[in-house]
N, C-alpha and C positions, 0 to 999 in steps of 0.2 A: 831386173827382169831375172838375177841368179833365185828368186828366193823364191821360184815357184815350181822349182825342180823338185822331182824326189826321188829316189835313190832305182838306181835303174839294175835292172835283172844284164848276168853278162852277154846274154847270151838270147838273140832273138827268138821270141815265139812262130817267127814263117809268118805273123799275120799282119793283115794292113789293114789302118782303119781311116776316110775319113771326118774329119772333126768338121764343120765348119763356123767362124765365126769368132775364133779361135784365138786374136788374138793378144783377148784379155779374157775378162772373168772368168766365169761357169763351161765356155767353151777351153780357156786357156785350160785352167780346171783339169777337167778331162783329158786330154792330151794332153798332159804330166804325169798322170794318173796311169792313160793306158801307157804309156813309153814309162812307168815305173815297170810291167807288170810284162812287160817283152813284145809289145807291138813299137812298130811303124807309123807313125804317127802321121799322114800328112795334114796342116789346120789351111787353112787357107783364113780370108779376109781382107776386104775391102780398104785396108789399111795395109796397106805396102812397103811404105819403112818396120812400124809396128813390128808388125807381121817376119817382113824377117830376121828382125835381134830376136824376139819371141826365138820360134825356131832355130836361131844359132847354141839361144839360152836353153836348151833343150838338149843337145847334144845329136849325137851320130843320126839317131832313132827320128829325130825331128825332118821334114820339108815342106816351105812354105812356099803356096803359089794363090796368087793374089787370086779374089773371084766376086765377082758377086751374083750371087743364087738366083737376082731376081731374070737375072741375064743368063739363056738358055743356048747363049752362042756360049757365053765367059764357061759356062755346066758345064757344055757338051769338049770342051776343050781343055777341058782341065780333069774333067775322066779320062780323057786320052793323057794326058799329063801322067796322069794315076799309074795305069797301065803300059806306058811305053818307062816308066823307072821301077814297077814292082814287076808289073807281069800277072798282079791277080788285084785284088779286093776283099777283104774278106768285115766292114765293116766299117756301116754312117752314120754318123751323128748328125743333127741337124737342129744351129744353135745355132747359128743367123741367122737377127733378129733385129728391125728396126724397136729396140727396145722403152725407149722416150714413153711410156703409156695412157697419161692425157694429154688431149688433142683439143685442151681448150673447150669452150663448150656445142654445145651440137649447129649451132645456127652459127658455127666459124668455122667449124670443119670442111674445108678445102677439100675437092677432089680428089688436086693434086699425091698430095698427102693421104686420105685416103689408101688411093688403089696405090702412093707404092710401101703402107705398110702392106696392105695382098700382096704383094708381086712379091712383101723380100718374105712375110712372116709364112706363107699359106702359097702362094705357087711357087716359092725358094726350092724347101719340102719335095713337092711332087715334080715338078722338075730332074732334080736329083735321083728324090727313084729310079725314074724314067729313067735314067739313064745311068745307073747306077746296076742298075735291078741285075743284067744280061752277066753283072759279074759274079755281085754279091750271090746269086743261080746258084753258080759252078762251085762254089765254094761252100753252099751252108750256113750264108752271113746272113748278118741281124742286121734293122736297122734304127734306133730313139731319135726320135724328134721330142727336144723341148721344148714341151707346153706353157705354161701358167697355172695358179689357182683364181686367178682373172678368167683360165677362161670358165671359173663356174660361182665367182661372186666378185663383184664392182663399182669400184667409187663413181663422184658424175666425172664423167669427159672423158671416158676411157675408151668412146665406144668401139673404135679402130682397132684396140689392138686385143683387147675382148674380140670383138669380131677375127681379125684372126686366130687369136689362139682355140678359141672357140672351134674354127674350122679345122684347125691342124687335131686338136683332139680327136675329129670325129674320120678325118683322113688319117689316120693315126690304123683309124680300128678299119677301112675299107680298105689299105695296104695288105693290111695278115691277112687277111680273107680273098685277096685278088694274088698274092703272092706267097700263101702258103702252097703247100707244105717249108719247098725249100726255105723260105726264105719269113724268123720273124720280125714283126713289127710290131713296136712298145712307142709309148709314152714316159716323157719320165716328167710329174710338175711342181716346178719349185716355190717357194711361197718366201718368204726375205731372206734374200741370201744375199751374205756383206758379201759383194761380187768386186772387190773396190780392188787398189792393188794394197799389198800386204803393207806395205810404208807408210800408203793411207788412213790404211786401217790405225796404228802403228800411233801417227801420230795426232788423229781425230777418232778415238774410239767412239762408240757407242754409246749409248743411255744403260743403265741401269734398267731400267726404266724401258727401253727397247727389250732387253733381255726379258729381263721379269714377266714382261707379256703373255711370253709364249712357255704352252704349257708339258715342254720340256726346259724346262731356263733360260735359255736360249735363242740370238736369232741363227740363221743357218751358215755354215760357208761351203764354198766350193769344189772343197771334200766329197760333203753330205749327195750331195746328189753326181761330184765324179765314183763315186765307189759305186750309188745306183746302177750308173750307166756302165759300170765294169761291169755289172754281177748282171744286167741285162744283155752283155753281150757272148757274157761266157756257155760254157756248155753246160752249167750252175744250171741254168735257168731255159732247156729245153725245153718245156715244156709248158713255155709263157709265147705268149702271143696274143697283140691285138689291144694289149690293158694301160694302165693309167696309173703313175704310184704317182701318188702324192707323198712328196718330200719340202716340210710347210712348221717342222717341230710341235703340227697337233695343232693348229689355228686356226682352220679349217675344222675343225668338228667342236669350236669356243663359242658355246652365244656371248654373242657382246651390244648385248642391249646395254643400253645407260638408266642407272634408279635414279 
């Protein structure tokens, strides 16, 4: 887990962020980045054991809470724990998701799976915004939702995931209108991000062709996404709300017709 840590400021900046789905991948990268900038970060995930280990590896500025974002009672309890511990909340990053994009054929997609994907990927961010809003408002806080380029373009058999991310994009600008001007709400839309653990990336590197197909010449990293999230939560983005920022190395602007 120590591969994910970044140099941490000696002093806290006094601000508290809640990052969901932070036991691995993009969520963990965001948590580590924010901690490096002096934030106190509360990580949540359904994986209790890994989440606790990750938080320990990130140091004193990290706290882990086990939370299923699709459960309103768990969201309420988690937010209450943050307030008991720190007395404030300045940022919410909604990253938790059922991340397997493919659901099998449409004919085989059962309603239970559809509902679970929508519950975690779309209802979860709504519940978190609902219960975090009073505390974010008190400090002029911000919300960042992690969507996906699949909100705009699709492969076959990805109906549940694509619908959830498209809905989250719409939820983002709706929340920005409802919660402004005190709370800014934006979305970050990652493309292909190699979010595997560092040890796996080293043991099983991506092919040169994977990198070469991107206009920037490489597949994305969790740090690419984390840097954008950190900027959106900073004072430097104070005139930005209701927007989507695509972090995909230019792939969604590339014509891909097969000749």
